[in-house]
All heavy atoms as a GROMACS GRO file, in nm:
protein
  541
    1MET      N    1   0.084  -0.121  -0.001
    1MET     CA    2   0.001  -0.002   0.001
    1MET      C    3   0.087   0.126   0.000
    1MET      O    4   0.056   0.222  -0.067
    1MET     CB    5  -0.093  -0.004   0.124
    1MET     CG    6  -0.187   0.112   0.132
    1MET     SD    7  -0.304   0.104  -0.004
    1MET     CE    8  -0.398   0.243   0.030
    2LEU      N    9   0.198   0.121   0.072
    2LEU     CA   10   0.286   0.237   0.081
    2LEU      C   11   0.346   0.266  -0.055
    2LEU      O   12   0.363   0.380  -0.093
    2LEU     CB   13   0.393   0.212   0.186
    2LEU     CG   14   0.484   0.329   0.211
    2LEU    CD1   15   0.405   0.448   0.265
    2LEU    CD2   16   0.592   0.291   0.317
    3ARG      N   17   0.378   0.161  -0.134
    3ARG     CA   18   0.439   0.182  -0.265
    3ARG      C   19   0.341   0.248  -0.361
    3ARG      O   20   0.379   0.336  -0.436
    3ARG     CB   21   0.482   0.045  -0.319
    3ARG     CG   22   0.538   0.055  -0.459
    3ARG     CD   23   0.654  -0.042  -0.477
    3ARG     NE   24   0.694  -0.049  -0.615
    3ARG     CZ   25   0.780   0.035  -0.671
    3ARG    NH1   26   0.829   0.134  -0.601
    3ARG    NH2   27   0.816   0.021  -0.796
    4VAL      N   28   0.216   0.210  -0.355
    4VAL     CA   29   0.114   0.271  -0.443
    4VAL      C   30   0.100   0.419  -0.410
    4VAL      O   31   0.094   0.505  -0.497
    4VAL     CB   32  -0.020   0.199  -0.428
    4VAL    CG1   33  -0.132   0.272  -0.504
    4VAL    CG2   34  -0.009   0.057  -0.474
    5LYS      N   35   0.099   0.453  -0.280
    5LYS     CA   36   0.088   0.593  -0.240
    5LYS      C   37   0.211   0.670  -0.288
    5LYS      O   38   0.197   0.785  -0.334
    5LYS     CB   39   0.079   0.601  -0.088
    5LYS     CG   40   0.046   0.736  -0.032
    5LYS     CD   41   0.023   0.733   0.114
    5LYS     CE   42  -0.015   0.868   0.164
    5LYS     NZ   43  -0.037   0.871   0.309
    6SER      N   44   0.325   0.612  -0.282
    6SER     CA   45   0.449   0.678  -0.330
    6SER      C   46   0.443   0.704  -0.481
    6SER      O   47   0.486   0.809  -0.526
    6SER     CB   48   0.570   0.590  -0.295
    6SER     OG   49   0.686   0.647  -0.349
    7ILE      N   50   0.393   0.607  -0.554
    7ILE     CA   51   0.380   0.626  -0.698
    7ILE      C   52   0.283   0.738  -0.732
    7ILE      O   53   0.306   0.817  -0.824
    7ILE     CB   54   0.336   0.493  -0.764
    7ILE    CG1   55   0.450   0.389  -0.756
    7ILE    CG2   56   0.297   0.512  -0.908
    7ILE    CD1   57   0.409   0.251  -0.796
    8ILE      N   58   0.172   0.746  -0.658
    8ILE     CA   59   0.077   0.851  -0.684
    8ILE      C   60   0.136   0.988  -0.655
    8ILE      O   61   0.122   1.082  -0.731
    8ILE     CB   62  -0.050   0.828  -0.597
    8ILE    CG1   63  -0.125   0.703  -0.647
    8ILE    CG2   64  -0.142   0.952  -0.599
    8ILE    CD1   65  -0.240   0.664  -0.558
    9ILE      N   66   0.210   0.999  -0.548
    9ILE     CA   67   0.276   1.127  -0.513
    9ILE      C   68   0.378   1.165  -0.621
    9ILE      O   69   0.385   1.281  -0.662
    9ILE     CB   70   0.342   1.119  -0.374
    9ILE    CG1   71   0.230   1.110  -0.264
    9ILE    CG2   72   0.431   1.239  -0.347
    9ILE    CD1   73   0.282   1.081  -0.129
   10GLN      N   74   0.455   1.068  -0.667
   10GLN     CA   75   0.555   1.097  -0.769
   10GLN      C   76   0.488   1.138  -0.901
   10GLN      O   77   0.537   1.228  -0.969
   10GLN     CB   78   0.645   0.976  -0.791
   10GLN     CG   79   0.744   0.954  -0.680
   10GLN     CD   80   0.826   0.828  -0.700
   10GLN    OE1   81   0.803   0.755  -0.796
   10GLN    NE2   82   0.920   0.804  -0.609
   11SER      N   83   0.376   1.077  -0.934
   11SER     CA   84   0.311   1.114  -1.060
   11SER      C   85   0.254   1.254  -1.050
   11SER      O   86   0.252   1.327  -1.149
   11SER     CB   87   0.199   1.011  -1.094
   11SER     OG   88   0.098   1.016  -0.996
   12ARG      N   89   0.208   1.291  -0.934
   12ARG     CA   90   0.158   1.431  -0.917
   12ARG      C   91   0.269   1.528  -0.930
   12ARG      O   92   0.254   1.637  -0.986
   12ARG     CB   93   0.089   1.445  -0.781
   12ARG     CG   94  -0.044   1.379  -0.776
   12ARG     CD   95  -0.112   1.405  -0.647
   12ARG     NE   96  -0.241   1.335  -0.638
   12ARG     CZ   97  -0.308   1.317  -0.525
   12ARG    NH1   98  -0.263   1.365  -0.413
   12ARG    NH2   99  -0.421   1.252  -0.528
   13ARG      N  100   0.388   1.496  -0.877
   13ARG     CA  101   0.502   1.586  -0.891
   13ARG      C  102   0.544   1.596  -1.035
   13ARG      O  103   0.578   1.707  -1.080
   13ARG     CB  104   0.618   1.534  -0.806
   13ARG     CG  105   0.601   1.560  -0.658
   13ARG     CD  106   0.722   1.525  -0.580
   13ARG     NE  107   0.696   1.537  -0.437
   13ARG     CZ  108   0.748   1.462  -0.346
   13ARG    NH1  109   0.837   1.365  -0.380
   13ARG    NH2  110   0.717   1.478  -0.220
   14LEU      N  111   0.542   1.488  -1.109
   14LEU     CA  112   0.579   1.493  -1.248
   14LEU      C  113   0.479   1.576  -1.328
   14LEU      O  114   0.514   1.648  -1.418
   14LEU     CB  115   0.591   1.352  -1.306
   14LEU     CG  116   0.712   1.271  -1.267
   14LEU    CD1  117   0.703   1.130  -1.318
   14LEU    CD2  118   0.840   1.339  -1.314
   15ALA      N  119   0.350   1.564  -1.295
   15ALA     CA  120   0.247   1.637  -1.365
   15ALA      C  121   0.259   1.787  -1.342
   15ALA      O  122   0.225   1.865  -1.430
   15ALA     CB  123   0.110   1.584  -1.325
   16SER      N  124   0.305   1.824  -1.222
   16SER     CA  125   0.320   1.967  -1.192
   16SER      C  126   0.460   2.016  -1.219
   16SER      O  127   0.501   2.119  -1.174
   16SER     CB  128   0.283   1.992  -1.043
   16SER     OG  129   0.378   1.931  -0.961
   17HIS      N  130   0.538   1.942  -1.299
   17HIS     CA  131   0.674   1.978  -1.339
   17HIS      C  132   0.766   1.998  -1.221
   17HIS      O  133   0.849   2.087  -1.224
   17HIS     CB  134   0.672   2.100  -1.430
   17HIS     CG  135   0.587   2.081  -1.551
   17HIS    ND1  136   0.617   1.996  -1.649
   17HIS    CD2  137   0.468   2.138  -1.586
   17HIS    CE1  138   0.522   2.000  -1.741
   17HIS    NE2  139   0.430   2.086  -1.704
   18GLY      N  140   0.751   1.918  -1.117
   18GLY     CA  141   0.844   1.926  -1.007
   18GLY      C  142   0.811   2.034  -0.903
   18GLY      O  143   0.877   2.043  -0.803
   19HIS      N  144   0.710   2.114  -0.926
   19HIS     CA  145   0.674   2.214  -0.831
   19HIS      C  146   0.576   2.158  -0.731
   19HIS      O  147   0.528   2.044  -0.742
   19HIS     CB  148   0.606   2.333  -0.903
   19HIS     CG  149   0.699   2.402  -0.997
   19HIS    ND1  150   0.798   2.490  -0.952
   19HIS    CD2  151   0.714   2.399  -1.130
   19HIS    CE1  152   0.864   2.538  -1.056
   19HIS    NE2  153   0.814   2.480  -1.166
   20GLY      N  154   0.548   2.235  -0.629
   20GLY     CA  155   0.458   2.192  -0.524
   20GLY      C  156   0.317   2.175  -0.574
   20GLY      O  157   0.289   2.177  -0.697
   21PRO      N  158   0.222   2.162  -0.482
   21PRO     CA  159   0.082   2.139  -0.522
   21PRO      C  160   0.025   2.258  -0.604
   21PRO      O  161  -0.061   2.238  -0.690
   21PRO     CB  162   0.008   2.125  -0.391
   21PRO     CG  163   0.106   2.140  -0.281
   21PRO     CD  164   0.240   2.160  -0.340
   22SER      N  165   0.075   2.378  -0.577
   22SER     CA  166   0.020   2.490  -0.653
   22SER      C  167   0.077   2.494  -0.792
   22SER      O  168   0.014   2.538  -0.887
   22SER     CB  169   0.047   2.621  -0.581
   22SER     OG  170   0.186   2.641  -0.570
   23GLY      N  171   0.204   2.450  -0.810
   23GLY     CA  172   0.266   2.448  -0.940
   23GLY      C  173   0.301   2.588  -0.986
   23GLY      O  174   0.285   2.689  -0.917
   24PRO      N  175   0.350   2.598  -1.109
   24PRO     CA  176   0.386   2.729  -1.162
   24PRO      C  177   0.262   2.810  -1.196
   24PRO      O  178   0.155   2.754  -1.210
   24PRO     CB  179   0.465   2.695  -1.291
   24PRO     CG  180   0.414   2.563  -1.331
   24PRO     CD  181   0.378   2.490  -1.202
   25PRO      N  182   0.275   2.936  -1.211
   25PRO     CA  183   0.157   3.022  -1.242
   25PRO      C  184   0.113   3.002  -1.386
   25PRO      O  185   0.128   3.087  -1.472
   25PRO     CB  186   0.205   3.162  -1.215
   25PRO     CG  187   0.352   3.156  -1.234
   25PRO     CD  188   0.395   3.018  -1.193
   26THR      N  189   0.051   2.888  -1.412
   26THR     CA  190   0.009   2.856  -1.548
   26THR      C  191  -0.116   2.936  -1.587
   26THR      O  192  -0.143   2.951  -1.706
   26THR     CB  193  -0.023   2.706  -1.563
   26THR    OG1  194  -0.116   2.669  -1.464
   26THR    CG2  195   0.101   2.622  -1.552
   27THR      N  196  -0.188   2.989  -1.490
   27THR     CA  197  -0.305   3.066  -1.524
   27THR      C  198  -0.267   3.193  -1.596
   27THR      O  199  -0.343   3.235  -1.688
   27THR     CB  200  -0.388   3.099  -1.398
   27THR    OG1  201  -0.301   3.167  -1.306
   27THR    CG2  202  -0.443   2.973  -1.334
   28ILE      N  203  -0.160   3.256  -1.561
   28ILE     CA  204  -0.114   3.376  -1.629
   28ILE      C  205  -0.076   3.342  -1.772
   28ILE      O  206  -0.110   3.414  -1.866
   28ILE     CB  207   0.001   3.442  -1.555
   28ILE    CG1  208  -0.048   3.496  -1.420
   28ILE    CG2  209   0.059   3.556  -1.635
   28ILE    CD1  210   0.060   3.547  -1.330
   29THR      N  211  -0.009   3.232  -1.790
   29THR     CA  212   0.032   3.189  -1.924
   29THR      C  213  -0.093   3.158  -2.007
   29THR      O  214  -0.100   3.194  -2.126
   29THR     CB  215   0.120   3.062  -1.916
   29THR    OG1  216   0.227   3.088  -1.826
   29THR    CG2  217   0.174   3.026  -2.050
   30ALA      N  218  -0.188   3.093  -1.949
   30ALA     CA  219  -0.311   3.061  -2.021
   30ALA      C  220  -0.389   3.187  -2.058
   30ALA      O  221  -0.442   3.198  -2.166
   30ALA     CB  222  -0.398   2.968  -1.937
   31LEU      N  223  -0.392   3.284  -1.966
   31LEU     CA  224  -0.460   3.409  -1.997
   31LEU      C  225  -0.392   3.486  -2.109
   31LEU      O  226  -0.456   3.545  -2.191
   31LEU     CB  227  -0.470   3.496  -1.870
   31LEU     CG  228  -0.567   3.446  -1.765
   31LEU    CD1  229  -0.557   3.536  -1.640
   31LEU    CD2  230  -0.707   3.448  -1.819
   32LYS      N  231  -0.259   3.485  -2.107
   32LYS     CA  232  -0.186   3.551  -2.218
   32LYS      C  233  -0.216   3.486  -2.352
   32LYS      O  234  -0.222   3.555  -2.456
   32LYS     CB  235  -0.036   3.549  -2.194
   32LYS     CG  236   0.009   3.643  -2.084
   32LYS     CD  237   0.159   3.637  -2.066
   32LYS     CE  238   0.203   3.730  -1.955
   32LYS     NZ  239   0.348   3.721  -1.933
   33ALA      N  240  -0.236   3.357  -2.353
   33ALA     CA  241  -0.267   3.287  -2.478
   33ALA      C  242  -0.410   3.319  -2.526
   33ALA      O  243  -0.438   3.305  -2.644
   33ALA     CB  244  -0.250   3.137  -2.458
   34MET      N  245  -0.496   3.359  -2.433
   34MET     CA  246  -0.636   3.386  -2.470
   34MET      C  247  -0.660   3.529  -2.515
   34MET      O  248  -0.770   3.563  -2.560
   34MET     CB  249  -0.726   3.360  -2.348
   34MET     CG  250  -0.736   3.217  -2.310
   34MET     SD  251  -0.846   3.204  -2.167
   34MET     CE  252  -0.795   3.047  -2.104
   35ILE      N  253  -0.560   3.614  -2.507
   35ILE     CA  254  -0.575   3.759  -2.539
   35ILE      C  255  -0.627   3.775  -2.686
   35ILE      O  256  -0.725   3.851  -2.707
   35ILE     CB  257  -0.451   3.839  -2.511
   35ILE    CG1  258  -0.433   3.851  -2.361
   35ILE    CG2  259  -0.455   3.976  -2.575
   35ILE    CD1  260  -0.302   3.917  -2.318
   36PRO      N  261  -0.562   3.718  -2.784
   36PRO     CA  262  -0.615   3.734  -2.922
   36PRO      C  263  -0.761   3.692  -2.942
   36PRO      O  264  -0.840   3.761  -3.005
   36PRO     CB  265  -0.524   3.652  -3.008
   36PRO     CG  266  -0.398   3.635  -2.927
   36PRO     CD  267  -0.443   3.635  -2.785
   37SER      N  268  -0.796   3.583  -2.880
   37SER     CA  269  -0.936   3.535  -2.891
   37SER      C  270  -1.032   3.630  -2.822
   37SER      O  271  -1.139   3.660  -2.871
   37SER     CB  272  -0.954   3.398  -2.832
   37SER     OG  273  -0.877   3.306  -2.903
   38ALA      N  274  -0.991   3.681  -2.705
   38ALA     CA  275  -1.075   3.773  -2.629
   38ALA      C  276  -1.096   3.903  -2.709
   38ALA      O  277  -1.207   3.958  -2.710
   38ALA     CB  278  -1.013   3.803  -2.492
   39VAL      N  279  -0.989   3.952  -2.772
   39VAL     CA  280  -1.002   4.075  -2.852
   39VAL      C  281  -1.096   4.048  -2.971
   39VAL      O  282  -1.181   4.135  -3.005
   39VAL     CB  283  -0.864   4.120  -2.902
   39VAL    CG1  284  -0.874   4.230  -3.004
   39VAL    CG2  285  -0.781   4.168  -2.785
   40GLY      N  286  -1.084   3.936  -3.034
   40GLY     CA  287  -1.169   3.906  -3.148
   40GLY      C  288  -1.315   3.893  -3.108
   40GLY      O  289  -1.404   3.952  -3.172
   41TYR      N  290  -1.341   3.820  -2.999
   41TYR     CA  291  -1.482   3.806  -2.953
   41TYR      C  292  -1.535   3.938  -2.904
   41TYR      O  293  -1.655   3.974  -2.927
   41TYR     CB  294  -1.494   3.701  -2.843
   41TYR     CG  295  -1.491   3.560  -2.896
   41TYR    CD1  296  -1.387   3.472  -2.872
   41TYR    CD2  297  -1.600   3.512  -2.968
   41TYR    CE1  298  -1.387   3.345  -2.919
   41TYR    CE2  299  -1.606   3.380  -3.016
   41TYR     CZ  300  -1.496   3.299  -2.989
   41TYR     OH  301  -1.500   3.172  -3.034
   42GLY      N  302  -1.453   4.018  -2.837
   42GLY     CA  303  -1.497   4.147  -2.789
   42GLY      C  304  -1.530   4.240  -2.904
   42GLY      O  305  -1.633   4.316  -2.899
   43SER      N  306  -1.449   4.242  -3.009
   43SER     CA  307  -1.475   4.326  -3.124
   43SER      C  308  -1.604   4.282  -3.196
   43SER      O  309  -1.685   4.366  -3.239
   43SER     CB  310  -1.358   4.316  -3.224
   43SER     OG  311  -1.240   4.362  -3.161
   44ALA      N  312  -1.620   4.154  -3.210
   44ALA     CA  313  -1.743   4.103  -3.273
   44ALA      C  314  -1.868   4.142  -3.191
   44ALA      O  315  -1.971   4.177  -3.244
   44ALA     CB  316  -1.736   3.953  -3.292
   45ALA      N  317  -1.857   4.128  -3.061
   45ALA     CA  318  -1.968   4.162  -2.973
   45ALA      C  319  -1.998   4.314  -2.983
   45ALA      O  320  -2.116   4.353  -2.982
   45ALA     CB  321  -1.937   4.126  -2.830
   46ALA      N  322  -1.895   4.397  -2.991
   46ALA     CA  323  -1.916   4.542  -3.002
   46ALA      C  324  -1.982   4.575  -3.136
   46ALA      O  325  -2.076   4.657  -3.143
   46ALA     CB  326  -1.784   4.613  -2.988
   47ALA      N  327  -1.935   4.512  -3.244
   47ALA     CA  328  -1.996   4.536  -3.375
   47ALA      C  329  -2.142   4.493  -3.377
   47ALA      O  330  -2.231   4.558  -3.432
   47ALA     CB  331  -1.916   4.466  -3.483
   48LEU      N  332  -2.172   4.378  -3.317
   48LEU     CA  333  -2.309   4.329  -3.311
   48LEU      C  334  -2.396   4.425  -3.226
   48LEU      O  335  -2.507   4.452  -3.261
   48LEU     CB  336  -2.311   4.188  -3.251
   48LEU     CG  337  -2.452   4.124  -3.239
   48LEU    CD1  338  -2.508   4.098  -3.375
   48LEU    CD2  339  -2.444   3.996  -3.162
   49GLY      N  340  -2.339   4.474  -3.118
   49GLY     CA  341  -2.413   4.570  -3.035
   49GLY      C  342  -2.446   4.696  -3.111
   49GLY      O  343  -2.557   4.749  -3.102
   50LEU      N  344  -2.348   4.747  -3.190
   50LEU     CA  345  -2.375   4.867  -3.269
   50LEU      C  346  -2.482   4.839  -3.373
   50LEU      O  347  -2.568   4.924  -3.401
   50LEU     CB  348  -2.245   4.914  -3.340
   50LEU     CG  349  -2.141   4.981  -3.252
   50LEU    CD1  350  -2.019   5.005  -3.331
   50LEU    CD2  351  -2.200   5.111  -3.198
   51TYR      N  352  -2.476   4.721  -3.438
   51TYR     CA  353  -2.574   4.687  -3.539
   51TYR      C  354  -2.715   4.674  -3.480
   51TYR      O  355  -2.812   4.723  -3.535
   51TYR     CB  356  -2.533   4.557  -3.606
   51TYR     CG  357  -2.633   4.512  -3.709
   51TYR    CD1  358  -2.642   4.574  -3.834
   51TYR    CD2  359  -2.719   4.407  -3.683
   51TYR    CE1  360  -2.733   4.533  -3.930
   51TYR    CE2  361  -2.812   4.363  -3.778
   51TYR     CZ  362  -2.817   4.427  -3.900
   51TYR     OH  363  -2.908   4.388  -3.992
   52LEU      N  364  -2.725   4.610  -3.367
   52LEU     CA  365  -2.856   4.586  -3.306
   52LEU      C  366  -2.916   4.708  -3.246
   52LEU      O  367  -3.039   4.729  -3.250
   52LEU     CB  368  -2.847   4.476  -3.201
   52LEU     CG  369  -2.821   4.335  -3.255
   52LEU    CD1  370  -2.804   4.239  -3.140
   52LEU    CD2  371  -2.927   4.288  -3.349
   53THR      N  372  -2.833   4.799  -3.193
   53THR     CA  373  -2.888   4.916  -3.128
   53THR      C  374  -2.901   5.033  -3.229
   53THR      O  375  -2.968   5.131  -3.199
   53THR     CB  376  -2.799   4.965  -3.011
   53THR    OG1  377  -2.669   4.991  -3.062
   53THR    CG2  378  -2.795   4.861  -2.904
   54ASP      N  379  -2.836   5.024  -3.344
   54ASP     CA  380  -2.840   5.125  -3.447
   54ASP      C  381  -2.798   5.262  -3.388
   54ASP      O  382  -2.866   5.359  -3.404
   54ASP     CB  383  -2.980   5.132  -3.509
   54ASP     CG  384  -2.978   5.185  -3.649
   54ASP    OD1  385  -2.874   5.180  -3.713
   54ASP    OD2  386  -3.084   5.235  -3.693
   55TRP      N  387  -2.678   5.268  -3.330
   55TRP     CA  388  -2.631   5.380  -3.259
   55TRP      C  389  -2.574   5.484  -3.360
   55TRP      O  390  -2.464   5.472  -3.408
   55TRP     CB  391  -2.522   5.340  -3.158
   55TRP     CG  392  -2.484   5.442  -3.059
   55TRP    CD1  393  -2.552   5.555  -3.025
   55TRP    CD2  394  -2.367   5.439  -2.977
   55TRP    NE1  395  -2.483   5.622  -2.929
   55TRP    CE2  396  -2.375   5.553  -2.896
   55TRP    CE3  397  -2.262   5.353  -2.965
   55TRP    CZ2  398  -2.271   5.582  -2.804
   55TRP    CZ3  399  -2.165   5.383  -2.873
   55TRP    CH2  400  -2.171   5.495  -2.793
   56LYS      N  401  -2.651   5.586  -3.388
   56LYS     CA  402  -2.622   5.683  -3.493
   56LYS      C  403  -2.494   5.760  -3.460
   56LYS      O  404  -2.420   5.794  -3.552
   56LYS     CB  405  -2.738   5.780  -3.509
   56LYS     CG  406  -2.716   5.879  -3.620
   56LYS     CD  407  -2.835   5.972  -3.638
   56LYS     CE  408  -2.807   6.072  -3.744
   56LYS     NZ  409  -2.918   6.166  -3.767
   57LEU      N  410  -2.468   5.788  -3.335
   57LEU     CA  411  -2.351   5.868  -3.296
   57LEU      C  412  -2.220   5.805  -3.349
   57LEU      O  413  -2.131   5.877  -3.392
   57LEU     CB  414  -2.345   5.877  -3.143
   57LEU     CG  415  -2.227   5.954  -3.086
   57LEU    CD1  416  -2.242   6.101  -3.123
   57LEU    CD2  417  -2.219   5.935  -2.938
   58VAL      N  418  -2.210   5.674  -3.356
   58VAL     CA  419  -2.093   5.606  -3.401
   58VAL      C  420  -2.108   5.563  -3.548
   58VAL      O  421  -2.017   5.580  -3.628
   58VAL     CB  422  -2.061   5.483  -3.313
   58VAL    CG1  423  -1.944   5.405  -3.366
   58VAL    CG2  424  -2.034   5.528  -3.170
   59LEU      N  425  -2.225   5.510  -3.582
   59LEU     CA  426  -2.241   5.450  -3.712
   59LEU      C  427  -2.248   5.550  -3.828
   59LEU      O  428  -2.230   5.515  -3.941
   59LEU     CB  429  -2.368   5.361  -3.713
   59LEU     CG  430  -2.358   5.239  -3.628
   59LEU    CD1  431  -2.491   5.166  -3.629
   59LEU    CD2  432  -2.248   5.146  -3.674
   60GLN      N  433  -2.266   5.679  -3.797
   60GLN     CA  434  -2.269   5.778  -3.904
   60GLN      C  435  -2.136   5.798  -3.971
   60GLN      O  436  -2.124   5.848  -4.079
   60GLN     CB  437  -2.320   5.912  -3.850
   60GLN     CG  438  -2.228   5.982  -3.754
   60GLN     CD  439  -2.290   6.104  -3.699
   60GLN    OE1  440  -2.384   6.158  -3.753
   60GLN    NE2  441  -2.233   6.157  -3.588
   61TYR      N  442  -2.030   5.753  -3.905
   61TYR     CA  443  -1.893   5.762  -3.962
   61TYR      C  444  -1.843   5.632  -4.024
   61TYR      O  445  -1.734   5.626  -4.070
   61TYR     CB  446  -1.793   5.802  -3.851
   61TYR     CG  447  -1.831   5.939  -3.787
   61TYR    CD1  448  -1.882   5.944  -3.660
   61TYR    CD2  449  -1.818   6.055  -3.862
   61TYR    CE1  450  -1.917   6.066  -3.603
   61TYR    CE2  451  -1.852   6.179  -3.805
   61TYR     CZ  452  -1.901   6.181  -3.677
   61TYR     OH  453  -1.934   6.302  -3.622
   62LEU      N  454  -1.924   5.528  -4.023
   62LEU     CA  455  -1.888   5.398  -4.079
   62LEU      C  456  -1.919   5.398  -4.228
   62LEU      O  457  -2.036   5.413  -4.264
   62LEU     CB  458  -1.960   5.290  -4.005
   62LEU     CG  459  -1.917   5.147  -4.031
   62LEU    CD1  460  -1.778   5.128  -3.979
   62LEU    CD2  461  -2.010   5.050  -3.964
   63PRO      N  462  -1.820   5.377  -4.313
   63PRO     CA  463  -1.846   5.372  -4.457
   63PRO      C  464  -1.944   5.260  -4.493
   63PRO      O  465  -1.951   5.156  -4.427
   63PRO     CB  466  -1.711   5.345  -4.522
   63PRO     CG  467  -1.611   5.368  -4.413
   63PRO     CD  468  -1.681   5.356  -4.284
   64PHE      N  469  -2.017   5.281  -4.600
   64PHE     CA  470  -2.115   5.187  -4.653
   64PHE      C  471  -2.238   5.168  -4.566
   64PHE      O  472  -2.338   5.118  -4.611
   64PHE     CB  473  -2.056   5.047  -4.680
   64PHE     CG  474  -1.937   5.055  -4.775
   64PHE    CD1  475  -1.809   5.030  -4.731
   64PHE    CD2  476  -1.957   5.086  -4.910
   64PHE    CE1  477  -1.702   5.035  -4.816
   64PHE    CE2  478  -1.850   5.090  -4.996
   64PHE     CZ  479  -1.722   5.064  -4.949
   65TYR      N  480  -2.230   5.208  -4.438
   65TYR     CA  481  -2.347   5.191  -4.350
   65TYR      C  482  -2.407   5.328  -4.317
   65TYR      O  483  -2.519   5.335  -4.278
   65TYR     CB  484  -2.300   5.122  -4.221
   65TYR     CG  485  -2.416   5.068  -4.139
   65TYR    CD1  486  -2.472   4.948  -4.170
   65TYR    CD2  487  -2.466   5.139  -4.028
   65TYR    CE1  488  -2.579   4.898  -4.094
   65TYR    CE2  489  -2.569   5.088  -3.955
   65TYR     CZ  490  -2.628   4.969  -3.986
   65TYR     OH  491  -2.731   4.919  -3.912
   66ASN      N  492  -2.327   5.435  -4.343
   66ASN     CA  493  -2.375   5.566  -4.304
   66ASN      C  494  -2.476   5.624  -4.403
   66ASN      O  495  -2.539   5.727  -4.376
   66ASN     CB  496  -2.256   5.663  -4.286
   66ASN     CG  497  -2.179   5.683  -4.410
   66ASN    OD1  498  -2.206   5.620  -4.514
   66ASN    ND2  499  -2.079   5.769  -4.407
   67GLY      N  500  -2.496   5.562  -4.519
   67GLY     CA  501  -2.596   5.605  -4.613
   67GLY      C  502  -2.735   5.599  -4.553
   67GLY      O  503  -2.827   5.670  -4.600
   68LYS      N  504  -2.752   5.519  -4.456
   68LYS     CA  505  -2.880   5.504  -4.390
   68LYS      C  506  -2.920   5.633  -4.312
   68LYS      O  507  -3.036   5.662  -4.294
   68LYS     CB  508  -2.868   5.389  -4.292
   68LYS     CG  509  -2.987   5.350  -4.216
   68LYS     CD  510  -2.955   5.230  -4.132
   68LYS     CE  511  -3.077   5.184  -4.056
   68LYS     NZ  512  -3.051   5.066  -3.976
   69PHE      N  513  -2.816   5.709  -4.273
   69PHE     CA  514  -2.840   5.828  -4.190
   69PHE      C  515  -2.836   5.958  -4.265
   69PHE      O  516  -2.846   6.066  -4.207
   69PHE     CB  517  -2.739   5.834  -4.077
   69PHE     CG  518  -2.740   5.710  -3.989
   69PHE    CD1  519  -2.633   5.624  -3.985
   69PHE    CD2  520  -2.850   5.683  -3.909
   69PHE    CE1  521  -2.637   5.512  -3.906
   69PHE    CE2  522  -2.856   5.573  -3.829
   69PHE     CZ  523  -2.745   5.488  -3.826
   70GLU      N  524  -2.826   5.957  -4.398
   70GLU     CA  525  -2.822   6.081  -4.477
   70GLU      C  526  -2.960   6.146  -4.469
   70GLU      O  527  -3.065   6.079  -4.485
   70GLU     CB  528  -2.781   6.053  -4.622
   70GLU     CG  529  -2.638   6.015  -4.635
   70GLU     CD  530  -2.600   5.985  -4.779
   70GLU    OE1  531  -2.689   5.992  -4.867
   70GLU    OE2  532  -2.484   5.951  -4.801
   71GLU      N  533  -2.960   6.276  -4.457
   71GLU     CA  534  -3.089   6.347  -4.448
   71GLU      C  535  -3.112   6.431  -4.569
   71GLU      O  536  -3.025   6.473  -4.638
   71GLU     CB  537  -3.090   6.433  -4.324
   71GLU     CG  538  -3.084   6.350  -4.195
   71GLU     CD  539  -3.077   6.436  -4.074
   71GLU    OE1  540  -3.090   6.561  -4.085
   71GLU    OE2  541  -3.062   6.381  -3.963
   0.00000   0.00000   0.00000
């Protein structure tokens, strides 16, 4: 039984690359990798919001779409 427990502990150490239970700050690395996707989704959400709300203050300067606001 003691040998099985030792193997489990060693496998956990190998999985965390030799660091303790908390391991290296992989969350920061993961967040840095998500920045391009977050910018893309945020931009798409902002464009969709402008389209759905028909916000004239901003959309009057958008080419091809501002013809809707000509008086």
